[in-house]
C-alpha positions as CSV (number, residue, x, y, z in Angstrom):
1,M,25.1,-5.0,-44.7
2,D,27.7,-3.5,-47.2
3,V,29.5,-0.9,-45.2
4,M,29.4,0.0,-41.5
5,A,30.9,3.3,-40.7
6,L,31.1,6.0,-37.6
7,G,29.8,9.1,-38.8
8,P,31.7,12.6,-37.6
9,K,29.4,12.5,-34.1
10,G,30.2,8.7,-33.4
11,E,26.9,7.8,-34.9
12,I,26.9,4.3,-36.8
13,W,26.3,4.7,-40.3
14,V,24.8,1.5,-42.5
15,I,25.9,1.6,-46.1
16,E,23.7,-0.5,-48.3
17,C,25.5,-0.5,-51.9
18,K,23.0,-1.3,-55.0
19,S,24.2,-2.0,-58.8
20,S,20.8,-1.8,-60.7
21,R,17.1,-1.7,-60.2
22,A,17.0,-5.4,-60.3
23,D,19.6,-5.4,-57.0
24,F,17.3,-3.2,-55.2
25,Q,14.0,-5.1,-56.0
26,S,15.7,-8.4,-55.0
27,D,16.7,-7.2,-51.7
28,H,14.6,-7.7,-49.0
29,K,16.8,-7.7,-46.1
30,W,18.2,-4.2,-46.0
31,Q,15.2,-3.1,-43.7
32,E,16.5,-5.8,-40.7
33,Y,19.4,-3.3,-40.8
34,L,17.7,-0.1,-39.5
35,E,17.7,-1.2,-35.9
36,W,21.6,-1.5,-36.0
37,C,22.5,2.2,-37.0
38,D,21.8,6.0,-36.4
39,R,21.6,6.6,-39.8
40,F,20.9,4.4,-43.0
41,F,22.4,5.1,-46.6
42,W,22.2,3.9,-49.9
43,A,25.1,4.2,-52.2
44,V,24.6,4.3,-55.6
45,D,25.9,5.4,-59.2
46,A,24.7,8.2,-60.9
47,D,22.3,5.8,-63.6
48,F,20.7,4.3,-60.5
49,P,17.1,5.4,-60.7
50,V,17.2,6.8,-57.3
51,D,13.3,7.2,-57.2
52,L,13.0,3.8,-56.2
53,L,14.8,4.3,-53.0
54,P,13.2,5.4,-49.8
55,D,13.0,9.3,-49.2
56,D,13.7,8.3,-45.4
57,T,17.0,7.2,-46.4
58,G,20.3,8.6,-47.1
59,L,21.9,9.0,-50.4
60,I,25.4,8.9,-51.1
61,I,26.2,9.0,-55.3
62,A,29.5,7.0,-56.0
63,D,31.9,6.1,-58.6
64,A,35.3,4.3,-58.7
65,Y,36.8,7.4,-57.9
66,D,34.9,9.5,-55.5
67,A,31.1,9.8,-53.7
68,E,28.7,12.5,-52.9
69,L,26.6,12.4,-49.7
70,V,23.5,13.9,-51.4
71,R,20.9,13.2,-48.7
72,M,21.9,13.2,-44.9
73,A,20.1,10.1,-43.4
74,P,17.5,10.9,-40.8
75,E,18.9,10.3,-37.3
76,D,17.2,7.5,-35.3
77,K,19.6,6.9,-32.5
78,L,20.1,3.6,-31.1
79,A,19.7,2.7,-27.6
80,P,22.8,3.4,-25.3
81,A,23.4,-0.6,-24.3
82,R,22.9,-1.6,-27.9
83,R,25.2,1.5,-29.3
84,K,28.2,0.1,-26.6
85,V,27.8,-3.5,-28.2
86,M,28.0,-2.2,-32.0
87,I,30.8,0.3,-31.0
88,Q,32.6,-2.5,-29.2
89,K,32.2,-5.6,-32.3
90,F,33.2,-2.3,-34.7
91,A,36.4,-1.6,-32.9
92,R,37.5,-5.4,-32.3
93,H,36.6,-6.1,-36.3
94,A,38.7,-3.0,-37.3
95,A,41.8,-3.8,-35.1
96,L,41.7,-7.6,-36.4
97,R,41.7,-6.0,-39.8
98,A,44.3,-3.5,-39.0
99,H,46.7,-6.5,-37.4
100,A,45.6,-8.9,-40.8
101,A,47.1,-6.1,-42.7
102,R,50.4,-5.8,-40.3
103,D,50.6,-9.6,-40.5
104,P,49.1,-11.5,-43.2
105,G,49.9,-14.9,-42.5
106,S,48.3,-14.3,-38.7
107,T,44.9,-15.9,-37.8
108,V,44.9,-14.2,-34.2
109,G,40.8,-13.6,-34.0
110,Y,39.6,-15.2,-36.6
């Protein structure tokens, strides 16, 4: 997965970035991510052929400067136990990245 984020209501969002038709058609693993998130999105540029993307997923159109949520992904809630694990992993990873940004020479947690 390219990006994992927390939505405004604490949902786990997975965002898969695609650069071209060939990039999308060669990716056979994206469906494996569905069981690990509440909402699944594609992020593509304005020239991407969006008719290739499944209608039951979210859509973000982005460029180097901005992004727009074009279609909200349907919610498929995670089981509570899986949600807890995912939130804990997300928080730990975020904390380690913040620590590494403040102390670039540190190898704590990696």
